[in-house]
Structures are given as C-alpha cells and as structure tokens.
C-alpha positions in Angstrom: 130.6 151.6 302.4 129.0 151.5 299.0 126.6 148.6 298.5 124.5 147.4 295.5 121.9 144.7 296.1 120.1 143.2 292.9 116.8 141.4 293.0 114.0 140.4 290.8 115.8 137.6 288.6 114.1 134.4 287.9 112.9 132.0 285.3 110.5 132.9 282.4 109.4 131.7 279.1 110.4 133.4 276.0 108.1 136.4 275.4 107.8 137.0 279.1 108.8 139.9 281.2 110.9 140.5 284.5 111.7 143.7 286.4 115.1 143.8 288.2 115.9 146.2 291.0 119.0 147.4 292.4 119.1 149.2 295.7 122.0 151.4 296.3 123.3 152.6 299.6 126.4 154.0 301.2 127.1 157.2 299.0 125.6 160.4 298.4 127.1 161.6 295.0 124.8 163.8 293.2 125.7 162.9 289.6 127.0 159.5 288.6 126.4 156.6 286.2 124.4 153.5 286.9 124.2 150.5 284.6 123.0 147.2 284.1 125.4 144.5 282.8 125.0 140.9 282.0 127.2 137.8 281.6 126.2 134.4 280.1 128.5 131.4 280.6 131.6 131.6 278.6 131.0 135.1 277.5 132.4 138.4 278.5 130.4 140.8 280.6 128.5 143.2 278.5 126.7 146.6 279.1 123.0 146.4 278.7 121.7 149.8 279.7 123.0 152.8 281.5 121.4 156.0 283.0 123.0 159.2 284.1 121.4 159.9 287.4 121.0 163.6 286.8 118.6 164.3 283.9 118.2 160.5 283.2 120.1 160.2 279.8 119.8 156.6 279.0 121.9 154.4 276.6 121.1 150.8 275.4 122.8 148.0 273.7 121.3 147.4 270.3 120.2 143.9 271.2 117.8 145.2 273.9 116.5 148.5 272.4 112.8 148.6 272.3 112.6 145.7 274.9 114.4 146.8 278.0 113.8 150.0 279.9 116.4 151.4 282.6 114.8 153.8 285.2 115.6 155.0 288.5 113.7 156.1 291.7 115.8 158.5 293.5 113.5 158.7 296.5 114.1 154.8 297.1 117.8 154.9 295.8 116.7 152.1 293.5 117.7 151.3 290.0 115.3 149.3 287.7 115.6 147.3 284.5 112.2 146.5 283.0 112.8 143.5 280.5 109.8 142.7 278.0 109.8 140.2 275.2 112.6 138.2 276.6 114.6 135.7 274.5 116.7 132.9 275.4 119.7 135.0 274.2 118.8 137.2 277.3 119.6 134.6 279.8 122.5 135.5 282.0 123.5 136.8 285.4 122.5 140.5 285.6 124.6 142.9 287.6 124.1 146.5 288.5 127.1 148.9 288.8 127.8 152.4 289.6 130.5 154.9 288.1 131.1 157.5 290.5 133.1 159.9 288.4 131.9 159.4 284.8 133.9 160.9 282.0 131.2 160.7 279.2 127.4 161.2 278.9 125.5 159.1 277.7 127.2 156.8 280.2 129.6 154.2 279.1 128.5 150.6 278.8 132.2 149.4 279.4 132.3 147.4 282.5 135.8 148.5 283.3 134.5 152.1 283.7 132.4 151.0 286.8 133.7 151.4 290.2 131.0 149.4 292.2 129.1 146.3 291.4 126.2 144.1 293.0 126.3 140.4 293.5 124.4 139.7 290.5 120.9 138.1 289.9 120.1 135.0 287.5 117.8 135.4 284.7 116.8 132.2 282.8 114.6 132.4 279.6 113.2 129.0 278.2 112.2 128.7 274.7 
C-alpha cells in the first residue's frame, strides 16, 4: 500500500525557513512525479513545486520561485521542500503527492493529476 508521510511543518516568523520532508513507501515505480501542494483556508489546493524522479526536472509556481527548492533523496525514499524567505502568504497546510503514470514532464502542478497524497503538515508564518 502506497503511503506518503509529511513532517517538518511549524510556526516561523516572516523571513524564516522551514524544511518539509515526505517519506514515501509501498511502491517501486522507477519514474514518476512527486509534488508539493498547499491549501490555505478558503482557497483551492495549489501546486507549489514538482519533480520528476528520473533526472530531477523541477517545476515551481511563480510565487515561490527563488525561495523554495524541491529535492529528493532516493536512498531514503524521501522528498523535501526547503522553504526560505517565508511570507505570511505561504501559510497553509502542505501536502506531498505522487503521480504514478505522468503524462507530461515537467510534472504537472494540477492536484487532480496526482494519485496518492500524504496527510498534510501545517505551516504558519507570522508577520
């Protein structure tokens, strides 16, 4: 059974940093898309950053370019999201997700494209 478990959320002041982690288990596909998404209260879930596991092609939302970095450690089956220069607008529940049979590379940032989801981790940014 596929499982994704996020960790690393918390509360920081504006300008601070956090690193989110997502441990993946239960499947052995060789090439697939992984993504970080976020959802703030009253807003739709949006794609923040994606990575193609073979080759590491990344794709970012304009709002986080230059501040967030998605990466993977295949030896640990772990996906990361390094978030720097955090803003109050970044506050949300962050989810990692996997798309097993991607149709496009760079990977889509559309939530409906993804097959498996973690439970989410809360990020709070105070001004």
